[in-house]
C-alpha positions as CSV (number, residue, x, y, z in Angstrom):
1,M,-0.2,0.2,0.2
2,T,3.1,2.2,0.7
3,G,3.9,2.2,-3.1
4,L,0.2,3.1,-4.0
5,F,0.6,6.3,-2.1
6,F,3.9,7.4,-3.7
7,A,2.4,6.9,-6.8
8,Q,-0.9,9.1,-6.0
9,R,2.2,11.8,-4.8
10,V,4.3,11.4,-7.5
11,L,1.1,11.8,-9.9
12,H,-0.1,14.9,-7.9
13,K,3.2,16.7,-8.4
14,R,3.0,15.9,-12.2
15,I,-0.6,16.5,-12.4
16,P,-2.1,19.1,-9.6
17,Y,-5.5,18.5,-9.3
18,P,-8.2,19.3,-6.7
19,L,-8.5,17.1,-3.2
20,K,-12.0,15.6,-4.4
21,W,-10.0,14.3,-7.5
22,N,-6.9,13.2,-5.2
23,L,-9.7,11.0,-2.5
24,L,-11.4,9.3,-6.2
25,V,-7.8,8.2,-6.8
26,S,-7.1,6.6,-3.9
27,I,-10.6,5.1,-3.6
28,V,-10.2,3.8,-7.4
29,S,-6.5,2.5,-7.1
30,S,-7.1,0.5,-3.4
31,S,-10.2,-0.7,-5.0
32,V,-7.9,-2.2,-8.0
33,F,-4.9,-3.3,-5.5
34,S,-8.4,-4.7,-3.3
35,Y,-9.6,-6.9,-6.4
36,S,-5.9,-8.3,-7.4
37,V,-5.6,-9.4,-4.3
38,T,-9.1,-11.3,-3.8
39,R,-8.5,-12.6,-7.2
40,W,-5.3,-14.0,-6.4
41,E,-6.4,-15.5,-2.8
42,T,-9.3,-17.0,-4.9
43,M,-7.6,-18.5,-7.6
44,K,-4.8,-20.4,-4.7
45,C,-8.2,-21.4,-2.7
46,S,-9.6,-23.0,-5.8
47,D,-6.1,-24.9,-6.5
48,L,-6.1,-26.1,-2.8
49,W,-9.9,-27.2,-4.1
50,L,-8.9,-29.1,-6.9
51,F,-6.0,-30.6,-5.6
52,L,-8.2,-32.2,-2.7
53,E,-10.8,-33.5,-4.9
54,T,-8.5,-35.1,-7.5
55,G,-4.9,-35.0,-6.0
56,N,-3.4,-33.2,-8.8
57,V,-2.5,-29.7,-9.1
58,P,-4.0,-27.9,-12.1
59,D,-1.1,-26.2,-14.7
60,R,-2.1,-22.6,-14.9
61,N,0.6,-22.0,-17.7
62,S,-1.0,-24.4,-20.1
63,P,-3.8,-23.2,-22.7
64,S,-7.0,-24.0,-21.9
65,K,-9.5,-25.9,-23.3
66,Y,-12.8,-24.1,-22.9
67,L,-11.4,-21.0,-24.7
């Protein structure tokens, strides 16, 4: 989260914007970060569930058959 704070400070110095936009940028960036962490943790949980059910670790690097 510290990286997001510093990125926001640098962006604010390069492109000055009012306080309300500062709040909006903060909310949007934290939402994106939260979504990415939740997605990552959900994938780990799904992989564990599949491993416990089948005994095989799913390979996330191979192309999917169902695309």
